[in-house]
C-alpha positions in Angstrom: 0.0 0.0 0.0 3.0 2.3 0.4 3.3 2.3 -3.4 -0.3 3.5 -3.6 0.5 6.4 -1.3 3.7 7.4 -3.0 2.5 7.4 -6.6 1.0 10.7 -7.7 -2.0 11.0 -9.9 -3.2 13.3 -12.6 -6.2 15.5 -11.8 -8.0 17.0 -14.8 -7.8 20.8 -15.2 -10.6 22.8 -13.6 -12.3 26.0 -14.7 -11.2 28.7 -12.2 -12.3 32.3 -12.7 -13.0 31.7 -16.4 -9.6 30.2 -17.0 -8.4 26.6 -17.1 -6.0 25.8 -14.3 -3.8 22.9 -15.6 -2.7 21.3 -12.4 -1.3 17.8 -11.6 -2.9 17.8 -8.3 -5.2 19.9 -6.1 -3.6 22.3 -3.7 -3.2 20.2 -0.6 -5.7 21.0 2.2 -2.8 21.4 4.6 -1.6 24.4 2.7 -4.9 26.2 3.7 -3.9 25.8 7.4 -0.4 27.2 6.9 -1.3 30.9 7.2 -3.3 30.5 10.4 -0.3 30.6 12.9 0.8 33.9 11.3 -2.7 35.3 11.4 -3.1 34.2 15.0 0.3 35.7 16.0 -0.8 39.0 14.5 -4.1 38.8 16.3 -2.5 38.1 19.6 0.0 40.9 19.3 -2.7 43.3 18.1 -4.9 42.3 21.1 -2.1 42.7 23.7 -1.1 46.2 22.4 -4.6 47.2 21.7 -5.5 46.5 25.3 -2.4 48.4 26.4 -3.5 51.5 24.4 -7.0 51.4 25.7 -6.1 50.9 29.3 -3.1 53.2 29.6 -3.8 55.8 26.9 -7.6 56.1 26.6 -8.2 55.2 30.2 -4.9 56.1 31.9 -3.9 55.3 35.5 -3.2 58.1 37.9 0.4 56.8 38.0 2.7 56.7 35.0 3.1 53.2 33.5 6.2 52.0 31.8 5.5 50.0 28.5 8.5 47.8 29.2 6.6 45.1 31.1 3.8 44.9 28.6 6.3 44.7 25.7 8.0 41.8 27.4 4.7 40.1 28.1 3.7 40.5 24.4 7.0 38.8 23.3 6.4 36.0 25.8 2.7 35.6 25.2 2.7 35.2 21.4 4.7 32.0 21.1 3.2 30.6 24.3 -0.4 31.2 23.0 0.5 29.6 19.7 1.6 26.5 21.5 -1.7 26.6 23.5 -3.6 27.0 20.2 -1.8 24.0 18.8 -2.7 21.9 21.9 -6.3 22.8 21.4 -6.0 21.4 17.8 -6.6 24.8 16.2 -4.2 23.9 13.5 -5.5 20.5 12.8 -7.2 20.6 9.5 -9.9 18.1 10.6 -11.2 20.6 13.1 -11.2 23.7 10.9 -13.4 25.4 8.3 -16.7 23.9 9.5 -19.0 24.2 12.5 -18.6 26.2 15.7 -16.0 23.9 17.3 -13.2 26.1 16.0 -14.6 29.2 17.6 -15.2 27.4 20.9 -11.6 26.3 20.8 -10.4 29.9 20.2 -12.3 31.0 23.3 -10.9 28.2 25.4 -7.4 28.7 24.2 -7.5 32.5 24.8 -8.8 31.9 28.3 -6.0 29.4 29.1 -3.5 31.9 27.6 -4.8 34.7 29.8 -4.5 32.4 32.8 -0.9 31.8 31.8 -0.2 35.6 31.9 -1.9 35.8 35.3 0.2 32.9 36.7 3.4 34.5 35.4 2.5 37.8 37.2 1.8 35.8 40.4 5.1 33.9 40.2 7.3 36.8 39.2 7.9 38.3 42.6 10.9 40.2 41.5 8.8 42.4 39.2 8.5 46.0 40.3 5.2 46.6 38.6 1.9 44.7 39.0 0.0 43.6 35.9 -3.1 45.7 35.4 -6.3 43.7 35.9 -8.1 46.0 33.5 -5.5 45.3 30.9 -6.0 41.5 31.4 -9.7 41.8 30.9 -9.2 43.8 27.7 -6.7 41.3 26.5 -9.2 38.5 26.8 -12.0 40.3 25.1 -9.9 41.7 22.3 -8.2 38.4 21.6 -11.4 36.5 21.4 -12.9 39.1 19.1 -9.8 39.7 16.9 -8.8 36.1 16.5 -12.4 34.9 16.1 -13.1 37.5 13.4 -9.9 36.8 11.6 -10.6 33.1 11.4 -14.2 33.8 10.4 -13.0 36.0 7.4 -10.3 33.5 6.5 -12.9 30.7 6.5 -15.0 32.7 4.1 -12.0 33.0 1.8 -11.4 29.2 2.0 -15.0 28.6 1.1 -14.8 30.8 -2.0 -11.6 29.0 -3.1 -13.2 25.6 -2.5 -16.1 26.6 -4.7 -13.5 27.2 -7.4 -12.0 23.8 -6.9 -9.1 24.7 -4.7 -8.2 23.1 -1.3 -10.5 20.2 -1.9 -10.1 16.5 -1.2 -11.0 13.8 -3.8 -13.5 11.5 -2.3 -14.8 8.0 -3.3 -18.1 6.7 -1.9 -18.3 3.0 -1.3 -21.9 2.0 -1.9 -24.5 3.0 -4.4 -27.7 2.4 -2.4 -30.1 5.2 -1.4 -27.9 6.3 1.5 -24.8 6.5 -0.8 -26.8 8.7 -3.2 -28.0 10.9 -0.4 -24.5 11.4 0.9 -23.2 12.3 -2.6 -26.1 14.7 -3.2 -25.5 16.4 0.2 -21.8 16.8 -0.3 -22.1 18.1 -3.9 -24.7 20.6 -2.7 -22.2 22.0 -0.1 -19.0 22.8 -2.1 -17.7 24.8 0.9 -17.1 21.4 2.7 -14.2 20.8 0.3 -15.3 17.3 -0.8 -15.0 16.6 -4.5 -16.9 13.4 -5.2 -14.9 11.4 -7.8 -17.4 8.5 -8.1 -18.8 5.4 -6.5 -17.3 2.0 -5.7 -19.9 -0.8 -5.5 -19.0 -4.1 -4.0 -21.1 -5.9 -6.5 -19.6 -7.0 -9.8 -22.6 -6.4 -12.0 -22.5 -3.3 -14.2 -25.0 -0.5 -13.6 -25.3 3.0 -15.2 -23.6 6.0 -13.5 -25.2 7.3 -10.3 -25.9 11.0 -9.9 -23.9 11.6 -13.1 -20.8 10.0 -11.5 -18.9 6.9 -12.6 -19.4 3.6 -10.8 -16.5 1.2 -10.4 -17.1 -2.4 -9.4 -15.6 -4.7 -6.7 -13.8 -3.8 -3.5 -10.6 -5.2 -5.0 -10.5 -2.2 -7.3 -10.0 0.3 -4.4 -6.2 0.2 -4.6 -6.1 0.9 -8.3 -8.6 3.7 -7.9 -6.6 5.4 -5.2 -3.6 5.3 -7.4 -5.3 6.4 -10.7 -7.8 8.9 -9.4 -5.8 10.5 -6.6 -8.4 9.4 -4.0 -7.6 11.0 -0.6 -10.7 10.0 1.3 -13.2 7.2 1.2 -16.7 7.4 2.6 -18.0 3.9 3.4 -21.8 3.4 3.4 -22.2 0.5 5.9 -25.8 -0.4 4.7 -24.4 -1.1 1.2 -21.8 -3.7 2.4 -22.0 -7.0 4.2 -20.5 -7.1 7.6 -17.5 -9.2 6.4 -16.8 -6.8 3.5 -16.8 -3.8 5.9 -14.4 -5.5 8.3 -12.1 -6.6 5.5 -12.1 -3.0 4.1 -11.1 -1.5 7.5 -8.5 -4.3 8.0 -6.8 -3.5 4.7 -7.1 0.3 4.7 -7.9 1.5 8.2 -4.2 2.1 9.1 -3.2 3.7 5.8 -1.9 7.2 6.5 -2.4 8.6 3.0 -6.1 7.6 2.8 -8.7 8.6 5.3 -11.6 6.2 5.8 -14.9 7.7 7.1 -18.0 5.7 7.9 -21.4 7.0 7.0 -23.9 6.8 9.9 -26.4 4.5 8.3 -30.1 5.4 8.5 -29.3 8.7 6.7 -32.9 9.9 7.2 -32.5 9.9 11.0 -28.8 10.5 11.6 -28.6 13.8 9.6 -30.4 15.5 12.5 -27.3 15.1 14.6 -26.2 12.4 17.1 -24.4 12.1 20.4 -22.0 9.3 21.2 -21.7 8.2 24.8 -19.6 5.3 26.2 -21.7 3.1 28.5 -19.9 0.2 30.1 -17.1 0.8 27.6 -19.6 0.3 24.7 -20.0 3.4 22.5 -23.7 4.0 22.0 -25.3 6.5 19.6 -28.4 8.6 20.5 -30.3 10.9 18.1 -30.7 14.6 19.0 -34.3 15.5 19.7 -33.7 18.9 18.0 -31.5 19.5 15.0 -30.2 22.9 16.1 -28.4 22.8 19.5 -25.8 24.7 21.5 -24.6 28.0 20.3 -26.5 27.6 17.1 -29.8 27.3 19.1 -28.8 30.4 21.2 -28.1 32.6 18.2 -31.3 31.5 16.5 -33.3 32.2 19.6 -31.9 35.7 19.9 -32.6 36.4 16.2 -36.2 35.1 16.6 -37.2 37.0 19.8 -35.4 40.2 19.0 -36.6 40.2 15.4 -40.2 39.3 16.2 -40.4 42.0 18.9 -39.0 44.7 16.7 -41.3 43.7 13.8 -44.4 43.7 16.0 -43.7 47.2 17.3 -42.8 48.6 13.9 -45.7 47.0 12.1 -48.4 47.7 14.6 -50.0 50.5 12.5 -50.1 48.1 9.5 -51.7 45.4 11.7 -54.5 47.9 12.6 -55.0 48.8 9.0 -55.2 45.2 7.9 -57.7 44.3 10.7 -60.0 47.2 9.7 -59.8 46.2 6.0 -60.7 42.5 6.7 -63.6 43.6 8.9 -65.0 45.9 6.3 -64.5 43.5 3.4 -66.3 40.4 4.6 -68.1 39.1 7.7 -66.1 36.8 10.1 -63.1 36.9 12.5 -60.0 38.9 11.7 -57.6 36.1 12.8 -57.7 32.6 11.4 -56.3 29.8 13.5 -54.6 27.0 11.5 -53.8 23.7 13.3 -50.2 22.8 12.4 -47.4 20.5 13.6 -44.4 21.9 15.3 -41.2 20.9 17.1 -41.2 17.3 18.3 -44.6 16.8 16.8 -46.4 19.2 19.1 -49.6 20.6 17.5 -50.5 24.3 17.9 -52.6 27.0 16.4 -50.7 29.2 13.8 -52.2 32.7 13.5 -53.0 34.3 10.2 -55.1 37.2 9.0 -58.2 35.7 7.5 -58.1 35.6 3.7 -61.1 33.3 3.0 -64.9 33.3 3.5 -66.0 31.9 6.8 -67.5 28.6 5.4 -64.4 27.8 3.3 -64.2 24.2 4.3 -67.8 23.5 3.5 -67.3 25.2 0.1 -64.4 23.0 -0.6 -66.3 19.8 0.3 -69.1 20.9 -2.2 -66.6 21.3 -5.1 -64.7 18.0 -5.7 -62.5 19.5 -8.4 -61.1 22.1 -6.0 -60.7 19.6 -3.3 -58.8 17.3 -5.6 -56.4 20.1 -6.6 -55.9 20.9 -2.9 -55.1 17.3 -2.0 -52.6 17.0 -4.9 -50.7 20.3 -4.6 -51.6 21.8 -1.2 -52.7 25.0 -3.1 -55.6 26.1 -5.4 -55.0 28.6 -8.2 -57.7 31.3 -8.5 -59.3 30.0 -5.3 -62.9 31.3 -5.3 -63.0 31.2 -1.5 -60.4 33.9 -1.2 -61.8 37.4 -0.4 -60.8 40.6 -2.1 -58.6 41.8 0.7 -57.4 38.2 1.1 -56.0 38.2 -2.5 -53.9 41.3 -1.7 -52.8 39.8 1.7 -51.7 36.6 0.0 -49.9 38.3 -2.9 -47.9 40.3 -0.4 -47.7 37.5 2.3 -48.9 40.0 4.9 -51.5 37.4 6.0 -48.5 35.6 7.7 -47.6 38.5 10.0 -49.6 37.4 13.0 -47.3 34.4 13.2 -44.8 36.8 14.8 -46.8 36.1 17.9 -46.2 32.3 17.5 -42.5 33.1 17.3 -42.6 35.0 20.6 -44.5 32.0 22.1 -41.7 29.7 21.1 -43.8 27.7 18.6 -42.3 29.0 15.4 -39.1 30.6 14.1 -38.6 33.5 11.8 -36.9 31.1 9.3 -37.6 27.4 9.1 -39.4 24.7 7.1 -42.9 25.4 5.8 -45.5 24.7 8.5 -47.8 21.8 7.7 -51.0 20.3 9.1 -51.0 16.9 10.8 -52.6 15.4 7.7 -49.7 16.6 5.5 -47.1 15.0 7.6 -47.5 11.7 5.8 -46.3 13.3 2.6 -42.8 13.6 4.1 -42.5 9.8 4.3 -39.0 8.8 5.6 -38.2 12.5 6.3 -40.8 13.0 9.0 -38.3 12.6 11.8 -36.1 15.4 10.3 -39.0 17.8 9.9 -40.1 17.5 13.5 -36.6 18.3 14.9 -36.9 22.0 14.0 -39.6 24.7 14.5 -41.6 25.7 11.4 -40.7 29.1 10.0 -42.6 32.2 9.0 -40.3 32.2 5.9 -37.8 29.8 4.5 -36.2 28.3 1.4 -39.7 27.6 -0.1 -40.6 31.3 0.3 -37.6 32.5 -1.8 -37.5 29.7 -4.3 -40.9 29.9 -5.9 -43.5 29.8 -3.1 -46.8 28.3 -4.4 -45.3 27.7 -7.9 -43.3 24.8 -6.5 -44.4 21.2 -6.6 -45.0 19.5 -3.2 -42.0 17.2 -3.7 -39.8 20.3 -4.4 -41.0 21.9 -1.2 -40.1 18.8 0.8 -36.6 18.7 -0.8 -36.1 22.4 0.1 -37.2 21.8 3.7 -34.8 18.9 4.1 -32.0 21.0 2.6 -32.6 23.7 5.1 -32.6 21.3 8.0 -29.4 19.6 7.0 -27.5 22.8 6.1 -28.7 25.2 8.8 -26.5 28.1 9.8 -27.3 31.4 11.3 -26.0 33.0 8.2 -28.4 31.0 6.1 -31.2 32.4 8.2 -30.0 36.0 7.7 -29.7 35.5 3.9 -33.2 34.0 3.7 -34.7 36.9 5.7 -33.1 39.4 3.2 -34.2 37.4 0.2 -37.7 37.1 1.6 -38.1 40.9 1.5 -37.2 41.0 -2.2 -39.5 38.1 -3.1 -42.5 39.5 -1.2 -42.0 42.9 -2.9 -42.0 41.1 -6.3 -45.1 39.1 -5.4 -44.1 36.0 -7.4 -45.6 32.6 -6.7 -48.2 33.8 -4.2 -51.9 33.1 -4.6 
């Protein structure tokens, strides 16, 4: 197998910035990590001297302070903190450029580095000058902000380069069943992950057509030749596509190979994509599913966005609420608010509020018109619905009928951004994806809102909801909120 690792492979040229980059191999991922120690060193030095300037120039002591001690602490702290960062695996490429673990590591490493400075001041009894506590507090705050921001911006740069084909790893998926296809689809939809799917390897010997437009090679014995010819750097094994003996044999032959990383897909893709926890019980690692897809710092940031955003919108839009309420009252008899029974987080059923846009006996009218009922059951929408009132048409076209759901957001039942809310009867349409849907709160807006709204087929709406759940970030929420404003103003796909 050493021969497999040592032999280089030719990688086809890629289109980058409109030009063809003829390269023998992708830029190694490790090269993307190389600038980080320099960026961190600059951030540490800037934080230490920024804290000095703020504490002793902007907020000076009553006694003069010599910069000598703080200059010496800066020279001592920079290499020490870099070592601490390395111990926290902040230069390990497997922990970088994805998720919040990197930022949590920055906070922890900066805290330990600050403790080191405090410990130095405590042990250095010969020093004639005490280290300022205000300076220490500023160092911690500035270092977390500066280094965190630098790494955030650098991560955005790496994502842009990965979308152009740089700093990626060539990946082979072992298994062509449904789970293998789902994994390939998900990774190809997230180019910022840096995974270039080369193709599939199927343990069967029978010949099938390409999967997802990618080539399929046959037989596990072909793995060594593929690694050599295709420059494979990572293999994702789908355990549900292999027999137990095949899986054990594959790990026995390749699990210790340094040049090739073997990853194991979770199995039961429809369940495990919501997130899992691994706990060792009696020395046996056991896996449990997360009850909610969004946890930890992600959940905190989303909650802040929801509650602050909903509160501000309710205050700012209160005159519009009053105008809409009067318009509905004058247009047709009936209540101003319509309550729709929908399914929320963990399957809890609640009433979602909307401005009434239909006649009062809308359900009876639908039962008396089979053609309309059939269209509703097939698509979940009815074009030119005769039950919609005059004001209701305007409210639907502008999506203003959804605004009372801001109250549902404040009650913790909905989120500003999320999957489309559905009724209990619609849940069956999600089939194998039901578990995923119930791990997040439904949203007042979402991918379905900015991607076509009612013009989308039901299957497409399900696909978009699943994409949002699997790819959630707070930045995705912010982008969708901005796109929603544009889509609502255009009025496309609403009826």
